[in-house]
C-alpha positions as CSV (number, residue, x, y, z in Angstrom):
1,M,43.1,20.2,-27.8
2,D,41.0,18.8,-25.2
3,T,41.6,16.1,-22.5
4,K,39.4,13.4,-22.9
5,K,37.8,10.8,-20.4
6,K,40.0,9.2,-17.9
7,E,40.1,5.4,-17.9
8,L,41.6,3.1,-15.4
9,V,44.7,1.2,-16.2
10,G,44.3,-2.4,-16.2
11,D,42.2,-5.5,-16.7
12,F,38.9,-3.8,-16.1
13,K,35.5,-4.3,-17.8
14,N,35.1,-2.1,-20.7
15,G,32.0,-1.6,-23.0
16,G,33.7,-2.1,-26.3
17,R,33.8,-5.1,-28.0
18,E,36.3,-7.6,-29.3
19,W,35.9,-11.3,-31.0
20,R,36.8,-13.9,-28.6
21,P,36.5,-17.9,-29.1
22,R,33.3,-19.0,-27.7
23,G,33.5,-19.9,-24.0
24,E,36.7,-17.9,-23.7
25,P,36.0,-14.6,-22.0
26,E,38.5,-12.2,-21.3
27,P,39.4,-12.1,-17.4
28,V,38.6,-8.8,-16.0
29,R,38.2,-7.4,-12.3
30,V,35.3,-8.0,-10.6
31,H,35.1,-4.3,-9.2
32,D,36.5,-1.3,-11.1
33,F,38.6,0.4,-8.1
34,L,41.8,2.1,-8.9
35,L,45.1,0.2,-8.7
36,P,47.6,2.8,-7.4
37,Q,50.5,1.2,-8.9
38,K,48.9,1.3,-12.5
39,G,47.0,4.7,-12.3
40,K,45.0,6.2,-14.8
41,A,45.1,6.8,-18.3
42,I,44.6,10.4,-19.4
43,P,44.4,11.0,-22.9
44,Y,45.2,14.4,-24.2
45,G,44.0,15.1,-27.9
46,V,45.1,17.6,-30.4
47,Y,43.4,17.9,-33.7
48,D,44.4,19.7,-36.7
49,L,41.3,21.1,-38.7
50,N,42.9,22.0,-41.5
51,R,44.2,18.5,-42.2
52,N,41.5,16.4,-40.4
53,E,44.0,14.6,-38.5
54,G,44.3,14.1,-34.6
55,W,47.3,13.2,-32.3
56,V,46.6,11.8,-28.6
57,S,49.1,11.7,-25.8
58,V,48.4,9.3,-22.9
59,G,49.4,10.1,-19.6
60,I,49.4,8.1,-16.6
61,D,49.5,10.7,-13.5
62,H,47.6,14.1,-13.7
63,D,46.1,16.1,-16.1
64,T,48.3,19.2,-15.6
65,A,49.4,22.3,-17.6
66,T,53.0,20.7,-18.3
67,F,51.1,17.3,-19.6
68,A,49.0,19.4,-22.0
69,V,51.8,21.7,-23.5
70,R,54.2,18.4,-23.6
71,A,51.3,17.0,-25.8
72,I,51.1,19.9,-28.5
73,R,54.9,20.0,-28.4
74,R,55.0,16.4,-29.1
75,W,52.5,17.0,-32.0
76,W,54.1,20.0,-33.4
77,E,57.5,18.1,-33.5
78,V,55.8,15.0,-35.1
79,M,53.1,16.3,-37.2
80,G,52.9,20.2,-37.2
81,R,56.3,20.8,-38.2
82,P,56.5,18.4,-41.2
83,S,53.2,19.5,-42.2
84,Y,53.7,23.4,-42.3
85,P,57.3,23.7,-42.3
86,R,56.9,27.6,-43.0
87,A,54.6,28.1,-40.2
88,T,55.2,30.9,-38.0
89,S,52.1,31.0,-35.9
90,L,50.0,28.4,-34.2
91,L,46.2,28.9,-33.4
92,I,45.2,26.6,-30.3
93,T,41.9,26.5,-29.1
94,A,40.9,24.8,-25.6
95,D,37.9,24.5,-23.3
96,C,38.1,26.6,-20.2
97,G,38.3,23.7,-17.7
98,G,41.2,21.6,-16.1
99,S,44.8,21.9,-17.3
100,N,44.1,24.4,-19.6
101,G,41.9,26.9,-18.3
102,A,41.8,30.7,-19.4
103,R,43.3,31.6,-15.7
104,V,45.4,28.6,-15.1
105,R,49.0,30.4,-14.8
106,L,51.2,27.5,-15.5
107,W,49.5,26.9,-18.7
108,K,50.2,30.2,-19.9
109,W,53.8,29.6,-18.6
110,E,54.6,26.4,-20.1
111,L,53.0,27.8,-23.5
112,Q,55.2,30.3,-23.3
113,Q,58.2,28.2,-22.9
114,F,57.0,26.2,-25.7
115,A,56.8,29.5,-27.8
116,D,60.4,30.5,-27.0
117,R,61.9,27.2,-27.9
118,T,60.1,27.3,-31.1
119,G,60.0,30.6,-32.4
120,L,56.1,30.4,-33.0
121,T,53.7,32.8,-31.9
122,L,50.7,31.4,-30.2
123,T,47.2,32.7,-30.2
124,V,44.9,30.6,-27.8
125,C,41.2,30.7,-28.0
126,H,39.0,29.4,-25.1
127,F,35.6,28.0,-25.5
128,P,32.9,28.9,-22.7
């Protein structure tokens, strides 16, 4: 699991490509400044190594431990539990930065809440 690059929300220039009819470019803003009313898109990825499948939750507020664990919980409800109905434990690998850092107390508290609700035994391994 990991938080990916944050993106501004709105009609901003993006390096990707999309086919448009000749002479009809997509209108975009001249400057890429944050629009406070729209915020940023913060993608949070959960990747199932065994099934080679991913799940991305997108938030628009902040990269918080609560958001991180909600992304894991949603993955578990939609993909994890149906794929592993007899699972009793879950291994979570995470980087050591941001909301899911090894020293972030809210991260640990939210994970404990998730474990209590699901009955899963959680093991977290942090990469340096």
